[in-house]
TINU-785576 format. One record per atom (N, C-alpha, C): residue in three letters; x, y, z; chain; residue number from 0. Coordinates in steps of 0.1 Angstrom, whole numbers, plus 5000, padded with zeros to 4 digits. Layout:
<'Ala',<X,Y,Z>,'A',NUM>
...
***
This chain:
<'Val',<1648,2032,3290>,'A',0>
<'Val',<1654,2043,3284>,'A',0>
<'Val',<1644,2052,3277>,'A',0>
<'Cys',<1648,2063,3274>,'A',1>
<'Cys',<1639,2074,3268>,'A',1>
<'Cys',<1647,2080,3261>,'A',1>
<'Pro',<1649,2074,3246>,'A',2>
<'Pro',<1652,2083,3237>,'A',2>
<'Pro',<1648,2095,3232>,'A',2>
<'Thr',<1652,2104,3229>,'A',3>
<'Thr',<1650,2116,3227>,'A',3>
<'Thr',<1649,2119,3210>,'A',3>
<'Ala',<1659,2111,3201>,'A',4>
<'Ala',<1658,2109,3188>,'A',4>
<'Ala',<1663,2094,3186>,'A',4>
<'Leu',<1653,2091,3173>,'A',5>
<'Leu',<1656,2078,3169>,'A',5>
<'Leu',<1658,2080,3154>,'A',5>
<'Gly',<1659,2067,3152>,'A',6>
<'Gly',<1663,2068,3132>,'A',6>
<'Gly',<1677,2066,3133>,'A',6>
<'Lys',<1684,2061,3142>,'A',7>
<'Lys',<1700,2059,3142>,'A',7>
<'Lys',<1705,2050,3152>,'A',7>
<'Asp',<1713,2038,3147>,'A',8>
<'Asp',<1719,2030,3155>,'A',8>
<'Asp',<1723,2038,3169>,'A',8>
<'Gln',<1720,2032,3184>,'A',9>
<'Gln',<1728,2041,3193>,'A',9>
<'Gln',<1727,2029,3205>,'A',9>
<'Ala',<1740,2030,3210>,'A',10>
<'Ala',<1744,2019,3220>,'A',10>
<'Ala',<1736,2022,3233>,'A',10>
<'Ile',<1733,2016,3241>,'A',11>
<'Ile',<1726,2015,3258>,'A',11>
<'Ile',<1738,2010,3264>,'A',11>
<'Leu',<1743,1998,3264>,'A',12>
<'Leu',<1752,1995,3271>,'A',12>
<'Leu',<1759,1985,3258>,'A',12>
<'Ser',<1774,1986,3262>,'A',13>
<'Ser',<1783,1978,3254>,'A',13>
<'Ser',<1796,1973,3261>,'A',13>
<'Thr',<1803,1964,3257>,'A',14>
<'Thr',<1813,1956,3259>,'A',14>
<'Thr',<1820,1956,3247>,'A',14>
<'Leu',<1815,1953,3234>,'A',15>
<'Leu',<1822,1952,3222>,'A',15>
<'Leu',<1833,1957,3221>,'A',15>
<'Ser',<1841,1947,3214>,'A',16>
<'Ser',<1854,1950,3211>,'A',16>
<'Ser',<1857,1946,3199>,'A',16>
<'Thr',<1859,1955,3189>,'A',17>
<'Thr',<1860,1948,3174>,'A',17>
<'Thr',<1878,1943,3171>,'A',17>
<'Asn',<1884,1948,3178>,'A',18>
<'Asn',<1898,1943,3177>,'A',18>
<'Asn',<1899,1926,3183>,'A',18>
<'Ser',<1890,1924,3191>,'A',19>
<'Ser',<1893,1910,3196>,'A',19>
<'Ser',<1878,1902,3193>,'A',19>
<'Asn',<1873,1908,3187>,'A',20>
<'Asn',<1858,1901,3184>,'A',20>
<'Asn',<1850,1896,3195>,'A',20>
<'Thr',<1851,1904,3207>,'A',21>
<'Thr',<1844,1899,3220>,'A',21>
<'Thr',<1836,1910,3225>,'A',21>
<'Gly',<1828,1904,3235>,'A',22>
<'Gly',<1817,1913,3242>,'A',22>
<'Gly',<1802,1914,3237>,'A',22>
<'Met',<1797,1922,3241>,'A',23>
<'Met',<1780,1920,3238>,'A',23>
<'Met',<1780,1938,3238>,'A',23>
<'Glu',<1764,1938,3230>,'A',24>
<'Glu',<1762,1957,3232>,'A',24>
<'Glu',<1744,1954,3228>,'A',24>
<'Leu',<1737,1957,3239>,'A',25>
<'Leu',<1721,1963,3236>,'A',25>
<'Leu',<1721,1975,3232>,'A',25>
<'His',<1713,1977,3222>,'A',26>
<'His',<1715,1988,3216>,'A',26>
<'His',<1699,1992,3207>,'A',26>
<'Ile',<1701,2004,3201>,'A',27>
<'Ile',<1685,2004,3195>,'A',27>
<'Ile',<1688,2006,3178>,'A',27>
<'Ala',<1685,1999,3172>,'A',28>
<'Ala',<1687,1999,3155>,'A',28>
<'Ala',<1686,2011,3149>,'A',28>
<'Ser',<1686,2017,3138>,'A',29>
<'Ser',<1684,2025,3131>,'A',29>
<'Ser',<1668,2022,3129>,'A',29>
<'Asp',<1659,2013,3129>,'A',30>
<'Asp',<1649,2011,3125>,'A',30>
<'Asp',<1637,2010,3140>,'A',30>
<'Asn',<1647,2016,3151>,'A',31>
<'Asn',<1639,2018,3165>,'A',31>
<'Asn',<1637,2004,3172>,'A',31>
<'Ile',<1643,1993,3163>,'A',32>
<'Ile',<1640,1982,3175>,'A',32>
<'Ile',<1652,1979,3183>,'A',32>
<'Pro',<1649,1973,3194>,'A',33>
<'Pro',<1663,1971,3203>,'A',33>
<'Pro',<1670,1955,3197>,'A',33>
<'Val',<1683,1957,3200>,'A',34>
<'Val',<1690,1947,3193>,'A',34>
<'Val',<1703,1943,3205>,'A',34>
<'Leu',<1702,1929,3207>,'A',35>
<'Leu',<1713,1924,3214>,'A',35>
<'Leu',<1722,1918,3208>,'A',35>
<'Thr',<1736,1923,3207>,'A',36>
<'Thr',<1745,1918,3198>,'A',36>
<'Thr',<1756,1910,3206>,'A',36>
<'Ile',<1762,1899,3203>,'A',37>
<'Ile',<1773,1894,3212>,'A',37>
<'Ile',<1780,1885,3202>,'A',37>
<'His',<1794,1888,3206>,'A',38>
<'His',<1801,1883,3197>,'A',38>
<'His',<1809,1873,3205>,'A',38>
<'Gly',<1815,1864,3192>,'A',39>
<'Gly',<1819,1850,3197>,'A',39>
<'Gly',<1835,1847,3193>,'A',39>
<'Gly',<1841,1856,3192>,'A',40>
<'Gly',<1854,1853,3189>,'A',40>
<'Gly',<1857,1852,3177>,'A',40>
<'Ile',<1848,1850,3163>,'A',41>
<'Ile',<1852,1850,3152>,'A',41>
<'Ile',<1840,1859,3142>,'A',41>
<'Gly',<1830,1858,3150>,'A',42>
<'Gly',<1819,1866,3143>,'A',42>
<'Gly',<1806,1870,3154>,'A',42>
<'Phe',<1800,1873,3150>,'A',43>
<'Phe',<1787,1879,3161>,'A',43>
<'Phe',<1776,1878,3155>,'A',43>
<'Ile',<1763,1877,3167>,'A',44>
<'Ile',<1752,1876,3162>,'A',44>
<'Ile',<1741,1885,3170>,'A',44>
<'Asp',<1732,1891,3163>,'A',45>
<'Asp',<1723,1903,3164>,'A',45>
<'Asp',<1709,1895,3164>,'A',45>
<'Ile',<1707,1896,3180>,'A',46>
<'Ile',<1692,1892,3184>,'A',46>
<'Ile',<1684,1903,3183>,'A',46>
<'Lys',<1676,1903,3174>,'A',47>
<'Lys',<1668,1918,3172>,'A',47>
<'Lys',<1653,1915,3177>,'A',47>
<'Gly',<1650,1923,3184>,'A',48>
<'Gly',<1633,1923,3188>,'A',48>
<'Gly',<1624,1925,3177>,'A',48>
<'Thr',<1611,1925,3179>,'A',49>
<'Thr',<1602,1928,3169>,'A',49>
<'Thr',<1594,1939,3174>,'A',49>
<'Thr',<1596,1948,3185>,'A',50>
<'Thr',<1588,1958,3190>,'A',50>
<'Thr',<1597,1971,3186>,'A',50>
<'Ala',<1593,1981,3179>,'A',51>
<'Ala',<1600,1993,3179>,'A',51>
<'Ala',<1595,2001,3192>,'A',51>
<'Ile',<1604,2010,3196>,'A',52>
<'Ile',<1600,2015,3206>,'A',52>
<'Ile',<1599,2033,3198>,'A',52>
<'Ala',<1592,2041,3212>,'A',53>
<'Ala',<1591,2056,3209>,'A',53>
<'Ala',<1598,2063,3212>,'A',53>
<'Ala',<1601,2079,3202>,'A',54>
<'Ala',<1609,2087,3210>,'A',54>
<'Ala',<1600,2094,3222>,'A',54>
<'Asn',<1608,2098,3232>,'A',55>
<'Asn',<1602,2106,3241>,'A',55>
<'Asn',<1591,2098,3252>,'A',55>
<'Thr',<1596,2084,3249>,'A',56>
<'Thr',<1587,2076,3261>,'A',56>
<'Thr',<1597,2066,3265>,'A',56>
<'Trp',<1595,2064,3279>,'A',57>
<'Trp',<1604,2053,3289>,'A',57>
<'Trp',<1600,2039,3286>,'A',57>
<'Thr',<1609,2032,3279>,'A',58>
<'Thr',<1607,2020,3276>,'A',58>
<'Thr',<1616,2012,3284>,'A',58>
<'His',<1611,2001,3291>,'A',59>
<'His',<1621,1990,3297>,'A',59>
<'His',<1627,1979,3288>,'A',59>
<'Ile',<1639,1979,3286>,'A',60>
<'Ile',<1645,1969,3276>,'A',60>
<'Ile',<1658,1961,3285>,'A',60>
<'Ala',<1654,1948,3283>,'A',61>
<'Ala',<1662,1940,3292>,'A',61>
<'Ala',<1669,1925,3278>,'A',61>
<'Ala',<1680,1924,3283>,'A',62>
<'Ala',<1689,1912,3273>,'A',62>
<'Ala',<1692,1903,3285>,'A',62>
<'Thr',<1692,1889,3282>,'A',63>
<'Thr',<1696,1878,3288>,'A',63>
<'Thr',<1704,1870,3278>,'A',63>
<'Tyr',<1711,1862,3285>,'A',64>
<'Tyr',<1720,1852,3278>,'A',64>
<'Tyr',<1722,1843,3292>,'A',64>
<'Asn',<1722,1829,3290>,'A',65>
<'Asn',<1722,1818,3297>,'A',65>
<'Asn',<1732,1809,3294>,'A',65>
<'Gly',<1741,1811,3282>,'A',66>
<'Gly',<1754,1801,3277>,'A',66>
<'Gly',<1749,1794,3267>,'A',66>
<'Tyr',<1733,1793,3260>,'A',67>
<'Tyr',<1730,1788,3250>,'A',67>
<'Tyr',<1720,1796,3241>,'A',67>
<'Ser',<1713,1804,3250>,'A',68>
<'Ser',<1706,1810,3244>,'A',68>
<'Ser',<1703,1825,3247>,'A',68>
<'Ala',<1699,1836,3239>,'A',69>
<'Ala',<1700,1849,3242>,'A',69>
<'Ala',<1686,1854,3238>,'A',69>
<'Ser',<1679,1862,3248>,'A',70>
<'Ser',<1668,1869,3247>,'A',70>
<'Ser',<1667,1885,3249>,'A',70>
<'Ile',<1657,1891,3241>,'A',71>
<'Ile',<1655,1903,3243>,'A',71>
<'Ile',<1639,1907,3250>,'A',71>
<'Tyr',<1636,1916,3257>,'A',72>
<'Tyr',<1627,1918,3263>,'A',72>
<'Tyr',<1623,1935,3260>,'A',72>
<'Val',<1609,1937,3262>,'A',73>
<'Val',<1606,1951,3258>,'A',73>
<'Val',<1595,1954,3267>,'A',73>
<'Asn',<1596,1960,3278>,'A',74>
<'Asn',<1585,1961,3287>,'A',74>
<'Asn',<1581,1948,3294>,'A',74>
<'Gly',<1593,1939,3296>,'A',75>
<'Gly',<1587,1930,3302>,'A',75>
<'Gly',<1581,1915,3293>,'A',75>
<'Val',<1580,1919,3282>,'A',76>
<'Val',<1573,1910,3270>,'A',76>
<'Val',<1586,1904,3264>,'A',76>
<'Gln',<1589,1891,3260>,'A',77>
<'Gln',<1601,1887,3254>,'A',77>
<'Gln',<1597,1889,3238>,'A',77>
<'Thr',<1607,1895,3233>,'A',78>
<'Thr',<1603,1897,3216>,'A',78>
<'Thr',<1609,1891,3208>,'A',78>
<'Lys',<1621,1884,3211>,'A',79>
<'Lys',<1629,1875,3204>,'A',79>
<'Lys',<1638,1866,3215>,'A',79>
<'Ser',<1640,1851,3209>,'A',80>
<'Ser',<1650,1845,3215>,'A',80>
<'Ser',<1656,1836,3204>,'A',80>
<'Val',<1668,1834,3208>,'A',81>
<'Val',<1676,1826,3197>,'A',81>
<'Val',<1688,1816,3205>,'A',81>
<'Leu',<1690,1808,3197>,'A',82>
<'Leu',<1703,1801,3203>,'A',82>
<'Leu',<1713,1808,3200>,'A',82>
<'Ala',<1722,1806,3209>,'A',83>
<'Ala',<1734,1814,3207>,'A',83>
<'Ala',<1745,1810,3218>,'A',83>
<'Asn',<1755,1802,3212>,'A',84>
<'Asn',<1763,1794,3221>,'A',84>
<'Asn',<1776,1798,3217>,'A',84>
<'Thr',<1782,1810,3212>,'A',85>
<'Thr',<1794,1813,3210>,'A',85>
<'Thr',<1799,1826,3217>,'A',85>
<'Tyr',<1792,1832,3228>,'A',86>
<'Tyr',<1795,1845,3231>,'A',86>
<'Tyr',<1810,1843,3240>,'A',86>
<'Gln',<1819,1854,3239>,'A',87>
<'Gln',<1830,1853,3245>,'A',87>
<'Gln',<1829,1870,3252>,'A',87>
<'Ala',<1833,1868,3265>,'A',88>
<'Ala',<1833,1878,3275>,'A',88>
<'Ala',<1841,1893,3270>,'A',88>
<'Gly',<1836,1904,3270>,'A',89>
<'Gly',<1842,1916,3264>,'A',89>
<'Gly',<1857,1917,3271>,'A',89>
<'Thr',<1866,1921,3264>,'A',90>
<'Thr',<1879,1924,3270>,'A',90>
<'Thr',<1879,1940,3272>,'A',90>
<'Gln',<1869,1948,3268>,'A',91>
<'Gln',<1867,1961,3270>,'A',91>
<'Gln',<1857,1966,3282>,'A',91>
<'Ala',<1863,1977,3288>,'A',92>
<'Ala',<1851,1979,3301>,'A',92>
<'Ala',<1837,1985,3296>,'A',92>
<'Leu',<1830,1983,3306>,'A',93>
<'Leu',<1814,1985,3301>,'A',93>
<'Leu',<1813,2001,3300>,'A',93>
<'Tyr',<1806,2004,3289>,'A',94>
<'Tyr',<1802,2017,3285>,'A',94>
<'Tyr',<1784,2015,3285>,'A',94>
<'Leu',<1781,2027,3293>,'A',95>
<'Leu',<1767,2029,3292>,'A',95>
<'Leu',<1766,2045,3282>,'A',95>
<'Gly',<1754,2042,3272>,'A',96>
<'Gly',<1751,2052,3266>,'A',96>
<'Gly',<1762,2054,3255>,'A',96>
<'Arg',<1773,2047,3250>,'A',97>
<'Arg',<1779,2049,3242>,'A',97>
<'Arg',<1786,2034,3236>,'A',97>
<'Arg',<1789,2033,3225>,'A',98>
<'Arg',<1801,2025,3219>,'A',98>
<'Arg',<1811,2030,3216>,'A',98>
<'Leu',<1820,2025,3219>,'A',99>
<'Leu',<1834,2028,3219>,'A',99>
<'Leu',<1841,2014,3206>,'A',99>
<'Met',<1838,2017,3192>,'A',100>
<'Met',<1845,2009,3183>,'A',100>
<'Met',<1839,2013,3171>,'A',100>
<'Ser',<1846,2013,3161>,'A',101>
<'Ser',<1846,2022,3149>,'A',101>
<'Ser',<1843,2034,3150>,'A',101>
<'Gly',<1846,2043,3160>,'A',102>
<'Gly',<1844,2055,3163>,'A',102>
<'Gly',<1835,2053,3172>,'A',102>
<'Val',<1830,2067,3181>,'A',103>
<'Val',<1821,2066,3193>,'A',103>
<'Val',<1809,2066,3186>,'A',103>
<'Leu',<1799,2060,3192>,'A',104>
<'Leu',<1784,2061,3189>,'A',104>
<'Leu',<1777,2066,3203>,'A',104>
<'Phe',<1770,2076,3202>,'A',105>
<'Phe',<1762,2077,3213>,'A',105>
<'Phe',<1746,2077,3215>,'A',105>
<'Phe',<1741,2072,3226>,'A',106>
<'Phe',<1726,2071,3230>,'A',106>
<'Phe',<1723,2089,3231>,'A',106>
<'Thr',<1712,2089,3227>,'A',107>
<'Thr',<1705,2103,3225>,'A',107>
<'Thr',<1692,2103,3233>,'A',107>
<'Gly',<1694,2108,3243>,'A',108>
<'Gly',<1681,2107,3254>,'A',108>
<'Gly',<1687,2103,3269>,'A',108>
<'Lys',<1675,2096,3276>,'A',109>
<'Lys',<1680,2095,3289>,'A',109>
<'Lys',<1682,2077,3292>,'A',109>
<'Ile',<1687,2076,3301>,'A',110>
<'Ile',<1691,2063,3308>,'A',110>
<'Ile',<1690,2062,3323>,'A',110>
<'Asp',<1681,2051,3328>,'A',111>
<'Asp',<1681,2051,3343>,'A',111>
<'Asp',<1678,2036,3346>,'A',111>
<'Glu',<1683,2035,3360>,'A',112>
<'Glu',<1680,2022,3364>,'A',112>
<'Glu',<1686,2007,3355>,'A',112>
<'Val',<1701,2012,3354>,'A',113>
<'Val',<1707,2000,3347>,'A',113>
<'Val',<1712,1988,3358>,'A',113>
<'Arg',<1708,1976,3354>,'A',114>
<'Arg',<1710,1966,3364>,'A',114>
<'Arg',<1721,1956,3355>,'A',114>
<'Val',<1731,1949,3358>,'A',115>
<'Val',<1740,1941,3355>,'A',115>
<'Val',<1741,1929,3365>,'A',115>
<'Trp',<1735,1915,3358>,'A',116>
<'Trp',<1736,1906,3367>,'A',116>
<'Trp',<1746,1896,3362>,'A',116>
<'Asn',<1749,1883,3370>,'A',117>
<'Asn',<1759,1876,3366>,'A',117>
<'Asn',<1750,1862,3360>,'A',117>
<'Ser',<1738,1862,3361>,'A',118>
<'Ser',<1730,1849,3357>,'A',118>
<'Ser',<1717,1856,3349>,'A',118>
<'Ala',<1712,1849,3342>,'A',119>
<'Ala',<1702,1853,3331>,'A',119>
<'Ala',<1691,1853,3340>,'A',119>
<'Arg',<1683,1867,3336>,'A',120>
<'Arg',<1669,1867,3345>,'A',120>
<'Arg',<1659,1860,3339>,'A',120>
<'Thr',<1649,1856,3346>,'A',121>
<'Thr',<1637,1848,3339>,'A',121>
<'Thr',<1627,1858,3337>,'A',121>
<'Gln',<1618,1857,3328>,'A',122>
<'Gln',<1610,1868,3323>,'A',122>
<'Gln',<1601,1873,3334>,'A',122>
<'Ala',<1599,1864,3344>,'A',123>
<'Ala',<1592,1867,3356>,'A',123>
<'Ala',<1598,1874,3368>,'A',123>
<'Glu',<1612,1873,3366>,'A',124>
<'Glu',<1618,1882,3376>,'A',124>
<'Glu',<1624,1894,3368>,'A',124>
<'Ile',<1623,1895,3358>,'A',125>
<'Ile',<1622,1908,3350>,'A',125>
<'Ile',<1611,1916,3352>,'A',125>
<'Ile',<1598,1909,3351>,'A',126>
<'Ile',<1588,1916,3352>,'A',126>
<'Ile',<1584,1922,3368>,'A',126>
<'Glu',<1589,1913,3377>,'A',127>
<'Glu',<1589,1914,3389>,'A',127>
<'Glu',<1592,1929,3397>,'A',127>
<'Thr',<1606,1931,3390>,'A',128>
<'Thr',<1614,1942,3396>,'A',128>
<'Thr',<1619,1954,3384>,'A',128>
<'Met',<1612,1952,3372>,'A',129>
<'Met',<1613,1963,3365>,'A',129>
<'Met',<1608,1976,3366>,'A',129>
<'Thr',<1599,1979,3376>,'A',130>
<'Thr',<1592,1991,3378>,'A',130>
<'Thr',<1597,1994,3394>,'A',130>
<'Ser',<1606,1985,3400>,'A',131>
<'Ser',<1609,1989,3413>,'A',131>
<'Ser',<1626,1991,3415>,'A',131>
<'Asn',<1627,2000,3426>,'A',132>
<'Asn',<1640,1999,3428>,'A',132>
<'Asn',<1644,1987,3438>,'A',132>
<'Leu',<1658,1985,3434>,'A',133>
<'Leu',<1663,1973,3441>,'A',133>
<'Leu',<1671,1979,3457>,'A',133>
<'Thr',<1675,1972,3466>,'A',134>
<'Thr',<1683,1973,3476>,'A',134>
<'Thr',<1698,1972,3471>,'A',134>
<'Gly',<1703,1966,3463>,'A',135>
<'Gly',<1716,1964,3457>,'A',135>
<'Gly',<1723,1956,3464>,'A',135>
<'Thr',<1718,1948,3471>,'A',136>
<'Thr',<1722,1933,3477>,'A',136>
<'Thr',<1715,1921,3473>,'A',136>
<'Glu',<1706,1923,3460>,'A',137>
<'Glu',<1702,1911,3454>,'A',137>
<'Glu',<1716,1902,3450>,'A',137>
<'Thr',<1713,1889,3452>,'A',138>
<'Thr',<1720,1879,3448>,'A',138>
<'Thr',<1724,1878,3433>,'A',138>
<'Gly',<1732,1878,3430>,'A',139>
<'Gly',<1741,1878,3415>,'A',139>
<'Gly',<1738,1893,3410>,'A',139>
<'Leu',<1733,1902,3417>,'A',140>
<'Leu',<1734,1917,3409>,'A',140>
<'Leu',<1749,1919,3411>,'A',140>
<'Leu',<1754,1923,3400>,'A',141>
<'Leu',<1770,1928,3397>,'A',141>
<'Leu',<1770,1940,3399>,'A',141>
<'Ala',<1763,1950,3393>,'A',142>
<'Ala',<1761,1967,3394>,'A',142>
<'Ala',<1747,1971,3390>,'A',142>
<'Tyr',<1747,1980,3398>,'A',143>
<'Tyr',<1733,1987,3399>,'A',143>
<'Tyr',<1732,2003,3397>,'A',143>
<'Tyr',<1734,2009,3388>,'A',144>
<'Tyr',<1732,2023,3385>,'A',144>
<'Tyr',<1722,2030,3382>,'A',144>
<'Thr',<1716,2037,3393>,'A',145>
<'Thr',<1704,2046,3394>,'A',145>
<'Thr',<1702,2057,3392>,'A',145>
<'Phe',<1715,2062,3389>,'A',146>
<'Phe',<1715,2076,3381>,'A',146>
<'Phe',<1710,2088,3391>,'A',146>
<'Asn',<1711,2085,3404>,'A',147>
<'Asn',<1704,2097,3414>,'A',147>
<'Asn',<1711,2107,3419>,'A',147>
<'Gln',<1723,2107,3413>,'A',148>
<'Gln',<1731,2118,3418>,'A',148>
<'Gln',<1732,2130,3409>,'A',148>
<'Gly',<1733,2144,3414>,'A',149>
<'Gly',<1732,2155,3407>,'A',149>
<'Gly',<1721,2160,3411>,'A',149>
<'Met',<1711,2172,3402>,'A',150>
<'Met',<1701,2177,3408>,'A',150>
<'Met',<1692,2177,3392>,'A',150>
<'Val',<1677,2175,3398>,'A',151>
<'Val',<1670,2172,3386>,'A',151>
<'Val',<1670,2186,3378>,'A',151>
<'Asn',<1671,2188,3364>,'A',152>
<'Asn',<1670,2199,3358>,'A',152>
<'Asn',<1679,2210,3360>,'A',152>
<'Gly',<1693,2205,3370>,'A',153>
<'Gly',<1702,2213,3374>,'A',153>
<'Gly',<1715,2216,3368>,'A',153>
<'Asn',<1725,2224,3370>,'A',154>
<'Asn',<1737,2224,3359>,'A',154>
<'Asn',<1745,2211,3369>,'A',154>
<'Asn',<1744,2200,3364>,'A',155>
<'Asn',<1755,2189,3367>,'A',155>
<'Asn',<1769,2186,3361>,'A',155>
<'Ser',<1775,2197,3358>,'A',156>
<'Ser',<1784,2198,3348>,'A',156>
<'Ser',<1801,2192,3356>,'A',156>
<'Gly',<1797,2194,3372>,'A',157>
<'Gly',<1806,2188,3379>,'A',157>
<'Gly',<1807,2177,3385>,'A',157>
<'Val',<1793,2170,3382>,'A',158>
<'Val',<1792,2152,3385>,'A',158>
<'Val',<1799,2147,3375>,'A',158>
<'Asn',<1806,2140,3382>,'A',159>
<'Asn',<1820,2129,3372>,'A',159>
<'Asn',<1818,2114,3376>,'A',159>
<'Thr',<1809,2112,3387>,'A',160>
<'Thr',<1810,2098,3392>,'A',160>
<'Thr',<1797,2091,3392>,'A',160>
<'Leu',<1793,2079,3385>,'A',161>
<'Leu',<1781,2072,3383>,'A',161>
<'Leu',<1784,2061,3394>,'A',161>
<'Tyr',<1777,2060,3404>,'A',162>
<'Tyr',<1779,2053,3416>,'A',162>
<'Tyr',<1770,2039,3415>,'A',162>
<'Asp',<1777,2031,3417>,'A',163>
<'Asp',<1771,2015,3418>,'A',163>
<'Asp',<1768,2015,3430>,'A',163>
<'Ala',<1752,2011,3431>,'A',164>
<'Ala',<1744,2010,3444>,'A',164>
<'Ala',<1749,1994,3454>,'A',164>
<'Thr',<1754,1983,3444>,'A',165>
<'Thr',<1758,1973,3449>,'A',165>
<'Thr',<1770,1975,3460>,'A',165>
<'Thr',<1776,1965,3466>,'A',166>
<'Thr',<1784,1963,3476>,'A',166>
<'Thr',<1799,1961,3467>,'A',166>
<'Asn',<1796,1957,3452>,'A',167>
<'Asn',<1809,1956,3444>,'A',167>
<'Asn',<1814,1970,3443>,'A',167>
<'Arg',<1809,1981,3442>,'A',168>
<'Arg',<1813,1994,3440>,'A',168>
<'Arg',<1824,1995,3428>,'A',168>
<'Asn',<1814,1991,3418>,'A',169>
<'Asn',<1816,1991,3401>,'A',169>
<'Asn',<1816,2007,3396>,'A',169>
<'Asn',<1819,2017,3404>,'A',170>
<'Asn',<1818,2030,3398>,'A',170>
<'Asn',<1823,2034,3386>,'A',170>
<'Gly',<1817,2044,3381>,'A',171>
<'Gly',<1821,2048,3368>,'A',171>
<'Gly',<1821,2062,3365>,'A',171>
<'Ser',<1830,2066,3354>,'A',172>
<'Ser',<1831,2078,3352>,'A',172>
<'Ser',<1820,2083,3342>,'A',172>
<'Leu',<1814,2097,3344>,'A',173>
<'Leu',<1800,2104,3337>,'A',173>
<'Leu',<1809,2113,3329>,'A',173>
<'Thr',<1807,2115,3316>,'A',174>
<'Thr',<1805,2125,3309>,'A',174>
<'Thr',<1797,2129,3303>,'A',174>
<'Tyr',<1795,2144,3300>,'A',175>
<'Tyr',<1781,2150,3293>,'A',175>
<'Tyr',<1771,2145,3302>,'A',175>
<'Phe',<1772,2148,3317>,'A',176>
<'Phe',<1760,2146,3325>,'A',176>
<'Phe',<1752,2158,3327>,'A',176>
***
């Protein structure tokens, strides 16, 4: 991510549902530190890193959950890991760059190369692929959004589909692209 404004809570990726207390969200807190929030049906856990990120700087942020612990990584460095065994999968669609609960909360800046896996990546796997493109056929890769459609610095108001580069074809709708 490359936030152009900080000092406010802003979602990067979210399936949170306050109605059913399910889902997760990777976001940047108002103190500029990445946080993974996971809901467990009756409450939630915030896994907050320790490294603040800077505005107008590309930062690689990753979060993992393996069924019993959750971790957050900034530029390949694990900044927090906690026991968390109460996660309940989200009942809401996956949103990139926004949170759809208690009002809409948008990410301010740029998001690129979003990857969703069906298993927790190890630190070595995160580091190995964080600066490279994937083929889209990697085992366990559920969705891969490269944001490569449209024209750089062009008028992309007519571009309204975010293409999933995997064979799963989890394409999404773009708003304000």
